[in-house]
N, C-alpha and C positions, 0 to 999 in steps of 0.2 A: 224303266221301273219308276212307278210314281213315288213321290216323296211325301212323307207324313208331316213335314215341317211347314208350319203356316208362315206366310210372309208378314210377320209382325214387325212393327216399328215402335220403339220406346222414345218418348219425348219427356224432357225434364226442364223445369223452370226453377232454377236454384236461386233462392234469396238469402238474406242474412239471417233469417229466423224461420224459414219455411222452404219446402221443396214441393213444387207442383209436378204432377206426373200424369201421363196419358199413354194408353196403349191403342195403337192404330193398326188396322188390318189393310194391307195394301190391296188396291183394286185389281181385278183381273184384267181390265182394260186400261190403256194408258191415259185416256181422257177422263176417266171416272174419278170421283173423289174417294179418298180412303174412308173406311168405316171406323167409327169410334167405338171401341170395345169397353173402355173404362177410363176413368180419370179421378183425380183426387188431390188432396193437399196434406202433407205431413208437417205439422207444426212442432217447433222446438221451444221449450221455455227459454226466456231471455238469459237466465243465469247459466244455461248449459251451452248455448250456441255462441255467445260472445267470447272474446279473448280477454276480457277485463281481468278475470281472476289470474290467468297466467301472466299477464302484463304486470299485475300488482306484485306477484312473487318475484318477477324478474327485476322490477324496480327496487324491491327490498334488498335483493342480493347485491345489486349495484351500489346501493346506499351503504351497506355493510362493508363492501370491499373498498369503497372510497374513504370511509371513515378509518379503516385500518391502515390504508396507505398514507393518509394524512398524518396519523399518529407516528407512523414509521419515519416519515420525513422530518417531523419535529424532533424525534429522538436523534436522528442523524445530525441535525443542526446543533442541538445542545451538546451532543458528544463531541462534535467537531470544535465547538467553542470551548470545550473542556470546563464546563460549569457543573456538569453532573456526570457521574460514572455510569457505566452500563448497568451495574447492579441497582443503582438508584432509579434509573429510568425504567427498569423492568421489575421493580419490586411489586410483588403480589402476595397477599392482598395489600392494597395501599393503606398506609397508616392514617391517611386523611380521607375519611369516609364521607365527609360533607364539604366538598370543595366550594359550594356556593356560599357557605358561611365565611370562608376566607376571602372570597371575592367581595361579599357584602361589607366586611370589615374595612376593606380598603376603599370601596365605593361610597361608603356612608359620608354624608356631609360633615365637613369639619374634621374628618378623620385623617390622622397622620400616621396610621399604622402601616407597616410594610411587611412583606412576606420574605421568607427564605427561598432559595432556589427550589428545594424539594416541594415546598408548599405552593410556589408559583407554578411548578410543573404539574401538580395535581389540578390546579385551576385551569391551566391551558388545555390539559387533556380533557377536562370536563367540557370546555367550550368547543373542543374539536368534535365532541359528540352532539353538542347542542348549539349549532351555529345560527339558529333562527331561520325564518322563511323569507325568501325574496321573490317567489313566483318565477324563478329562472329569468330574472330581469336582464341578465347579460345576453340572452339570445332569444327568449320567447317574447310573445306579445301579451298584452293585458288580457286578451280573450282566452289565453291558454290557461289561466288560473281557474281551478275548479271551485265550485260553490263551497265544497267542504273545507278547502284550504283557506278560503276567504273568511269563513265563519270562525276558524281557529284563530286567525290573526285578530279578528274583531274581539273575540273572547279574551285574548291576551291583553289587548289595549284596554278593554273594560276592567280587567283585573288590576292593571297598573293604576287606572284612575280610581278604582275602589279603595285601594290601600294607599294612595297618594305617593306612589313610588315611580321613579323614572328609569330604573335599571332592572334587569332580569333577576339578578341575584337577590336584591333587596325585596323584590316582589315575591319570589319563592319563599324567602324567610318569613315574610309577613303572612303568606298563606298558610305556612306550616306552623305559625305561631312560635317561631324561634327568634331569640335575641342574638344577633350576630356576635355580640360581645359577652354573651352568657356562657354558662358551662354546658347547657343542654344542647345536644347535637342531633337528637332523634325526635320524631313526631309521630303521632298516631295517624295523621293524614297522609295521603298518597298523592303527590303532586302530578305524577304521570297520568293519573286518572282524570285530570281536569280537561285533557284533550285540547290544550292551547298551543299556539305557535307564535312565539315572539317575532316581531319584524326583524329582518336581518340588519337593518341600519341601527336599530337600538342595540343589538348585541355587539356590533362592531364598535359603536361608541363606548360601550362598557369596557371592552378589551383595551381600547386605545387609552382610556382613562386609567385603567389598571396598570398598563405598561408604563405610561408616562409618570405615574406615581413612583415607579421604581427606577426611573432613568438615573444613571450614575450612582445609584444606591446599591445595585447588584453588579457584580463583575460581568463585563461584556454586554450589559443591557444598555444600549445606546440608541441613537436615532436610526442607525442602520439596521439594528435588530428589529425595531418596531416596524420599519418599512418592509423588511423581509416577511414578517408574519402577516401584515395587514394589506400591503399595497403591491409590492414587487419582489418576487422571490429571488430575482437575479441580483439584488443589491449587495448581498454577501456571497462570496465564492465558497461553495462547499462541494468538494470533489465527489462526495458520496451521493449527492442529490442530482438526479438528471430527470428533466421533465421535457415532454414534447413541446413544439412551438405553439400548439393550440391551447396550452395551459396559460391562463391569464389570472393575474392577481397574486396575492401573497400565499404563503404556505398554509395559513389557517383558514382563510376565507376565499381562496382562489378556486377555480374550477376549470374543467376541460370544456372548451367551446365545441359543440357538436360539429361534425365534419361538414354538414350542409350549410353552416354559417360561420366557418372558422376563418374565412378570408385568406387562407394560406394558398394563394394562387400566384405562380411566378409572373413576373412582369416581362413583357417583350422588350428586348434591348433596342429595338429599332423605333417602335412607336411610343414606348413608355407606358402602354396600356396593359391591362391584365390579359393573359393569354386566353384564347377562346375555349369553350367547353369541348369535350371529346365528341367523336362521331359527327363532326361537321367538316365541311370543306376547308374552312379557315383553320381549323385545328390541324388537319393533315398538311396543309401548306406550311404551317408553323413548324411541325415536326420535320418536314422535309428540309426546311431551311436550316434547322438545327443539325440535321445529319450532314448536309452539305458543308456547314460551317466547321464540322469536326474532321472533314476529310483533309488529309495532308498530302500534297503532291511533291 
């Protein structure tokens, strides 16, 4: 019984923003060439075919989750040190609606003003949201910085130079037209709309000065506390805070080093070198040696 089905072949050339297609008719003879029945290209707009929008949303979700976890760890530390109660840490809305004003009062030149623990907690929580930009310097390369992020940093530097300030809090107050020691705490201007990103090293220097100004003036605020927040989270033992080995730095400015560059690779007990990667003969030999080492006769 003859078949009505034609011996057609479909060919596709899939690219990142287009798909080329062709319909071929198979020849009746083996040595003959196929006949081309039709071909074309389907183009996709750049914004629809790329993964940039989805990646942006995923990065935003990770940023929000990291900020929340950072604040939770700070709460656990302050509660463990018994300097603030749980009610004070979770007070909402906060009575200190302009924490940058409190920071600017302490960071101002020749200022001898200090804050209370509730006021300092409001400032630290604000810095937990606004840590500055470092271009992922802990693990990325310079070329990983986007042009947009670089422009934001340059705009922040230009703003600091324009107002003659060297701290983030004082620059924000100057832009908003607020006197850190005045009674006015609100402004008609909106700082978030400036689209600037202060350098991370500037923000860290601000927080270090802020904390050092309160050393021994607030209970439990000493060198160890400053180190835990800025340099090494393991300096103080807090049973309620547990972080993986790939977390580097302090509780306020530390970060998770990505797994492709975290250097958490076991060391061979015989050679003293790092163990080989998976799916290679050297790795299988290493695993076999470990299994034999665990055998008890």
